[in-house]
C-alpha positions in Angstrom: 0.0 0.0 0.0 1.5 3.3 -1.1 1.4 6.1 1.5 1.5 9.8 0.7 4.8 11.5 1.3 4.8 15.2 2.0 1.3 16.3 3.2 -0.2 19.8 2.8 -0.4 21.6 6.1 -4.1 22.3 6.1 -6.0 21.6 9.2 -9.7 21.0 8.8 -12.0 20.0 11.7 -15.0 17.9 10.8 -17.5 16.2 13.0 -19.7 14.1 10.7 -22.2 11.9 12.3 -19.5 9.3 12.4 -19.6 7.9 8.9 -20.5 4.2 9.2 -18.7 1.7 7.0 -20.8 -1.2 5.9 -18.1 -3.6 4.6 -17.2 -7.0 5.9 -14.5 -5.8 8.3 -16.7 -3.2 9.8 -19.5 -5.7 10.5 -17.0 -8.0 12.1 -14.9 -5.7 14.2 -16.9 -2.6 15.0 -17.4 -2.8 18.8 -16.8 0.8 20.0 -16.6 0.3 23.8 -13.6 0.5 26.2 -11.4 -2.4 25.4 -13.1 -2.7 22.0 -12.6 -1.6 18.4 -14.1 1.3 16.4 -14.2 1.1 12.6 -14.3 4.6 11.1 -15.1 5.2 7.4 -12.5 7.3 5.7 -13.9 7.5 2.2 -13.0 6.1 -1.2 -9.8 8.0 -2.3 -7.5 6.2 -4.7 -4.8 5.8 -2.1 -4.8 5.1 1.6 -4.9 8.0 4.1 -3.0 7.9 7.4 -4.8 7.9 10.7 -3.7 8.6 14.2 -5.3 8.4 17.7 -3.3 10.7 19.9 0.3 9.9 19.0 -0.3 6.3 17.9 -0.6 5.4 14.2 -3.9 3.5 13.5 -4.5 0.6 11.1 -6.0 1.6 7.7 -7.5 -1.0 5.3 -9.7 -1.1 2.3 -12.9 -2.8 3.3 -15.1 -5.1 1.1 -17.2 -2.1 0.0 -14.0 -0.4 -1.4 -14.1 2.2 1.3 -10.9 3.0 3.4 -11.5 2.4 7.1 -9.6 3.1 10.2 -9.5 0.1 12.6 -9.0 1.8 16.0 -8.1 0.0 19.2 -9.9 1.6 22.2 -8.0 1.4 25.5 -9.8 -0.2 28.4 -9.6 3.1 30.4 -11.2 5.3 27.7 -14.2 7.2 29.0 -17.6 7.0 27.3 -18.1 9.8 24.7 -16.5 11.2 21.6 -12.9 10.5 20.6 -10.9 12.3 17.9 -9.1 10.6 15.1 -6.6 12.6 13.0 -6.6 11.7 9.3 -4.0 12.8 6.7 -4.3 12.4 3.0 -3.4 14.3 -0.2 -5.7 17.1 0.6 -4.2 17.8 4.0 -5.1 17.0 7.6 -8.5 16.7 9.2 -10.1 15.4 12.3 -13.1 13.1 12.6 -14.9 11.8 15.6 -16.2 8.5 16.8 -18.3 7.7 19.8 -17.3 5.2 22.6 -20.1 3.5 24.4 -20.0 1.8 27.8 -19.4 -1.7 28.9 -19.4 -3.3 32.4 -16.7 -5.7 33.3 -17.0 -8.3 36.1 -14.5 -8.9 38.9 -12.4 -12.0 39.5 -10.7 -13.0 42.7 -7.6 -15.3 42.5 -5.6 -16.8 45.4 -1.9 -17.3 44.8 0.4 -19.3 47.0 3.5 -17.4 45.8 3.1 -14.1 47.7 5.9 -12.5 45.6 3.6 -12.6 42.6 1.2 -10.3 44.4 3.8 -8.0 46.1 7.2 -8.5 44.4 10.3 -7.6 46.4 12.5 -4.7 45.2 14.7 -6.8 42.9 11.7 -8.5 41.4 10.0 -5.1 40.9 13.1 -3.8 39.0 13.0 -7.0 36.8 9.3 -6.4 36.1 9.9 -2.8 35.2 12.5 -3.8 32.7 10.3 -6.4 31.2 7.3 -4.1 31.0 9.3 -1.5 29.1 10.4 -4.1 26.6 6.8 -5.2 26.0 5.5 -1.6 25.7 8.2 -0.9 23.1 7.0 -4.0 21.1 3.4 -3.0 21.4 4.1 0.5 20.1 5.8 -0.7 16.8 4.0 0.1 13.5 5.1 -1.8 10.3 3.6 -0.7 7.0 2.8 -4.3 6.1 -0.9 -5.0 5.7 -2.1 -7.8 8.0 -2.7 -11.1 6.1 -6.1 -11.3 7.9 -8.0 -9.6 10.7 -10.6 -12.3 11.1 -8.4 -14.5 13.2 -8.2 -18.2 13.9 -8.3 -19.3 17.5 -4.6 -19.9 18.5 -5.9 -23.1 20.4 -9.1 -25.1 20.4 -10.5 -25.1 23.9 -12.9 -23.6 26.4 -12.7 -19.8 26.9 -12.1 -19.3 30.6 -11.2 -15.8 32.0 -12.6 -13.2 29.6 -11.0 -9.8 28.7 -11.5 -6.9 31.0 -12.1 -8.6 34.3 -11.2 -6.5 37.4 -8.7 -8.7 39.0 -8.0 -9.2 42.7 -5.0 -11.3 43.8 -5.2 -12.5 47.4 -7.8 -9.7 47.9 -5.6 -6.9 46.4 -6.8 -5.2 43.2 -4.4 -5.2 40.3 -4.6 -4.3 36.6 -7.6 -5.6 34.7 -7.3 -8.7 32.7 -5.8 -7.6 29.4 -6.3 -10.7 27.3 -8.4 -13.8 26.8 -7.7 -17.1 28.5 -8.1 -20.6 27.0 -8.4 -23.6 29.4 -6.3 -26.2 27.6 -3.9 -28.9 28.7 -0.2 -28.5 29.2 1.7 -28.9 25.9 -1.2 -28.0 23.7 0.3 -26.5 20.4 -0.4 -22.8 19.8 -0.8 -21.7 16.2 -0.3 -18.2 14.8 -3.7 -16.8 13.9 -2.2 -14.6 11.1 1.1 -14.1 9.3 3.6 -12.1 11.2 7.2 -11.5 12.6 8.2 -12.7 16.0 9.4 -9.7 18.0 9.7 -11.2 21.6 10.7 -14.6 22.9 11.4 -14.3 26.6 10.7 -15.6 30.1 9.0 -12.9 32.1 8.3 -12.6 35.9 4.5 -12.3 35.6 3.9 -13.6 32.1 6.2 -16.5 32.2 7.4 -17.8 28.8 6.1 -15.3 26.3 6.0 -14.8 22.5 5.0 -11.6 20.7 4.0 -11.6 17.0 3.8 -8.4 14.9 1.1 -8.9 12.2 1.6 -5.4 10.6 0.1 -1.9 11.0 0.2 -1.9 14.9 -1.7 -5.3 15.1 0.2 -7.3 17.7 -0.5 -10.6 19.4 1.0 -11.9 22.6 0.9 -15.4 24.1 2.1 -16.2 27.7 2.4 -18.8 30.4 4.0 -21.1 27.8 5.9 -24.3 28.4 8.0 -24.3 25.3 9.0 -22.0 22.4 8.8 -23.2 18.8 10.1 -20.0 17.3 12.8 -17.4 17.9 12.9 -13.6 17.7 13.0 -12.4 14.1 11.2 -15.5 12.6 8.6 -14.9 10.0 5.6 -17.1 10.8 2.6 -18.1 8.7 -1.0 -18.4 9.7 -1.5 -21.9 11.3 2.2 -22.3 12.1 2.9 -23.7 15.6 4.8 -21.0 17.6 4.7 -22.4 21.1 3.1 -24.9 23.6 0.7 -24.2 26.5 2.1 -24.2 30.0 1.7 -22.6 33.5 4.8 -20.4 33.8 4.8 -17.1 35.5 1.8 -15.9 37.5 -0.5 -18.8 36.7 -2.6 -21.2 38.8 -2.6 -23.9 36.2 -2.0 -24.6 32.5 -3.8 -22.2 30.2 -3.1 -19.8 27.3 -3.3 -16.1 27.9 -3.8 -14.3 24.6 -3.5 -10.6 24.1 -4.3 -8.5 21.0 -3.1 -4.9 20.7 -4.1 -2.2 18.1 -2.4 1.2 18.0 -0.8 0.3 21.4 -4.1 -0.4 23.1 -5.0 -3.8 24.4 -8.3 -4.9 23.1 -10.6 -7.8 23.5 -9.4 -10.8 21.4 -12.9 -12.2 21.4 -13.8 -9.6 18.8 -11.4 -11.1 16.2 -12.8 -14.7 16.6 -16.5 -13.7 16.5 -16.9 -14.4 20.2 -17.5 -10.9 21.6 -20.2 -10.5 24.2 -21.6 -7.0 24.7 
């Protein structure tokens, strides 16, 4: 996809009644709630515009109705109301709005025997901070490559257990909300890449345990953690359906399962949206 080079410095503010795309991707992915995805119509120009939410570049694709769309990840902490998307094309720069609705997420209480995974000591905290920085850097990457698919395969076949967005309490203490989707599957279950991509992280982290990140292009990143075994290394190009790891119980886990994250424009969003399992 060719992107326009120098852009005219013309700022135009527009607030249409959020143009609604009607193509296949829009019908599949448009779930504009905190932790969800907004699909915003950008018109039918010959070439792709660029789109930004705050400082983060947003995925832009041509939908089945031939309209350009922005596929926007909405952070879980985003308040209800209008958000602003900046769009750049050959005519200059403009702003368009989209509305974020509301969604209630349930609470989950988990008891851990290893107290350090609730309140790490100073050395463990420093380790976590280093690891967190590395992960945030991977989430913030934007490659121009168009994702091979955004309707994803499940990385494993199994029961969905802990859903995205749960308010989590470990040993009675509230921590960050659940940023992924858990699959309850046995130890050693093969995990398959749900789309083509490049492996950007293969590491053993304090909380996540053994972890793999795959960059699918245009800020579309998937993460797999609590693994027992790696089947890839950093820098590998993987294809949809390729086995990248095996399920385990490493890190902060009470038993074998796969924790699967999806990130768009550096916002963690509900993976259930991409496998047609989203529940309003």
